[in-house]
C-alpha positions in Angstrom: -8.9 -4.6 -11.0 -9.8 -6.4 -7.8 -8.6 -5.2 -4.4 -6.6 -8.3 -3.9 -4.8 -7.8 -7.2 -4.1 -4.2 -6.3 -2.7 -5.2 -2.9 -0.4 -7.8 -4.4 0.8 -5.4 -7.1 1.7 -2.9 -4.4 3.5 -5.6 -2.4 5.5 -6.7 -5.5 6.4 -3.1 -6.3 7.6 -2.3 -2.9 9.1 -5.6 -1.6 12.7 -4.3 -2.1 12.2 -1.9 0.8 10.9 -4.6 3.2 13.0 -5.9 6.0 12.8 -9.7 6.6 10.3 -9.0 9.4 8.3 -6.7 7.1 8.2 -9.4 4.5 6.8 -11.9 6.9 4.2 -9.5 8.3 3.0 -8.1 4.9 2.6 -11.5 3.2 0.9 -13.0 6.3 -1.7 -10.2 6.2 -2.1 -10.5 2.4 -2.4 -14.3 2.7 -5.1 -13.9 5.4 -7.0 -11.8 2.9 -7.0 -8.5 4.8 -6.1 -6.4 1.9 -7.0 -3.0 3.5 -4.7 -3.7 6.4 -2.0 -4.9 4.0 -2.1 -1.8 1.8 -2.0 0.4 4.9 1.0 -1.5 6.3 2.8 -1.6 2.9 2.3 2.1 2.3 3.6 2.9 5.8 6.8 1.0 5.2 7.2 2.5 1.7 6.7 6.0 3.0 9.2 5.5 5.8 11.8 4.3 3.3 10.9 7.1 0.8 10.1 4.5 -1.9 8.6 6.0 -5.0 5.6 4.3 -6.7 4.8 4.4 -10.4 2.1 6.8 -11.3 -0.3 4.2 -12.6 -0.1 2.4 -9.2 -0.7 5.6 -7.3 -3.7 6.4 -9.5 -5.1 2.9 -8.9 -4.6 3.2 -5.2 -6.2 6.6 -5.1 -9.3 5.2 -6.9 -9.4 2.2 -4.6 -9.2 4.5 -1.5 -12.1 6.5 -2.7 -14.3 3.6 -1.8 -13.1 3.8 1.8 -13.9 7.4 2.6 -14.4 7.7 6.3 -12.8 4.3 7.1 -10.2 4.0 9.8 -6.7 5.1 8.6 -8.1 6.5 5.3 -6.6 10.0 5.9 -3.3 8.4 7.0 -3.2 6.3 3.8 -3.8 9.4 1.7 -0.9 11.1 3.4 1.3 8.1 2.6 0.2 8.2 -1.0 1.1 11.9 -1.2 4.7 11.1 0.0 5.2 8.4 -2.6 4.6 10.5 -5.7 7.6 11.0 -8.0 8.1 14.7 -8.5 
C-alpha cells in the first residue's frame, strides 16, 4: 500500500471527529502531498477526540511508521497510535 493511500484511508476513517477547520487543514496538507505531516496531524486530532481505529489500519500505520525511525515526531506518532487501540 502506498503512503498516500494509507494517509487517505486514515483521513476517511477519522473524518467524523474533524471540526470544519480540521477538515480544511487536513485535506489541504493531504492535497499538497505531505503525507507524513497529514498522518501526524490526523492522529493528533483522533487521539484528542479518543477516536478508535480499526486494528488493520493501526497495523498498517505501525508498519509505515517503522520506515520513519528517528524522524521528527516519530515517537509522538507512536504514542498517538497507542492511544487509538481498541481494548
